[in-house]
C-alpha positions as CSV (number, residue, x, y, z in Angstrom):
1,X,122.3,70.9,94.9
2,X,120.6,68.2,97.3
3,X,117.1,67.5,97.0
4,X,114.3,66.2,99.4
5,X,111.1,66.8,101.0
6,X,109.8,67.9,104.2
7,X,109.6,65.5,106.6
8,X,108.0,67.5,109.6
9,X,108.0,71.0,110.5
10,X,106.9,72.7,113.6
11,X,105.4,76.4,112.6
12,X,105.3,77.7,116.3
13,X,108.9,76.7,116.7
14,X,110.2,77.6,113.2
15,X,112.3,74.0,112.6
16,X,111.9,70.9,111.0
17,X,113.4,68.2,109.2
18,X,114.4,67.4,105.4
19,X,114.8,63.7,104.2
20,X,117.5,63.8,101.9
21,X,116.5,61.8,98.5
22,X,120.0,59.9,98.0
23,X,120.8,59.3,101.4
24,X,117.5,59.4,103.4
25,X,119.5,61.0,106.2
26,X,117.2,63.8,108.0
27,X,118.8,67.2,107.5
28,X,117.5,69.7,110.3
29,X,116.2,73.3,109.1
30,X,115.4,76.4,110.7
31,X,112.8,78.9,108.9
32,X,115.4,81.5,108.7
33,X,117.0,78.7,106.0
34,X,113.8,79.5,103.8
35,X,114.5,81.5,100.6
36,X,111.1,82.6,100.8
37,X,109.4,82.7,104.4
38,X,106.1,83.7,103.4
39,X,105.6,80.3,102.0
40,X,105.0,77.6,104.9
41,X,106.6,74.4,104.1
42,X,104.3,71.1,104.3
43,X,105.1,68.0,105.0
44,X,106.1,65.9,101.9
45,X,106.8,69.3,100.0
46,X,109.9,68.9,97.8
47,X,112.6,70.9,98.4
48,X,116.3,71.7,97.2
49,X,118.6,73.0,99.6
50,X,122.5,73.7,100.5
51,X,123.9,72.2,103.6
52,X,126.3,73.7,106.3
53,X,127.9,72.3,109.6
54,X,125.0,72.2,112.4
55,X,125.6,73.0,115.9
56,X,125.6,69.9,117.1
57,X,128.7,67.5,115.9
58,X,128.1,65.6,113.0
59,X,124.7,67.2,112.0
60,X,123.9,69.1,108.9
61,X,121.7,71.9,108.3
62,X,119.9,73.2,105.6
63,X,120.3,76.9,104.2
64,X,118.8,78.5,101.0
65,X,116.0,76.0,101.0
66,X,113.7,76.0,98.1
67,X,110.1,74.7,98.0
68,X,109.9,73.1,94.4
69,X,106.7,71.4,94.5
70,X,103.9,70.9,96.7
71,X,102.9,68.2,98.9
72,X,100.7,65.6,97.3
73,X,97.4,65.6,99.0
74,X,95.9,62.4,100.6
75,X,92.7,62.9,99.1
76,X,93.6,62.6,95.5
77,X,94.8,59.3,95.7
78,X,92.2,58.0,98.3
79,X,89.2,55.6,96.8
80,X,86.5,53.7,98.4
81,X,85.4,50.5,97.4
82,X,82.0,49.5,98.7
83,X,80.2,46.4,98.2
84,X,76.3,46.3,98.2
85,X,76.4,44.6,101.7
86,X,78.4,47.3,103.2
87,X,76.4,50.4,102.4
88,X,73.2,50.8,103.9
89,X,70.7,53.1,102.8
């Protein structure tokens, strides 16, 4: 089963794209392809899925999408470094 991460998801329109891990290809998906529609995907969430031929020629569509890991928070890795001259009190 292919794996990847959510590149983009438009909650209002119900579609997005997955970046496939092996090829870095963009795979289209619609919210109807989510196994658990209550779990809204976020950018960088890790997913596994199956693919079928999409409506557009040559385009793959992800189905049976399972979110396998949550997106890393940008705040967890953020660090600020200040010198005495940069900090005013």
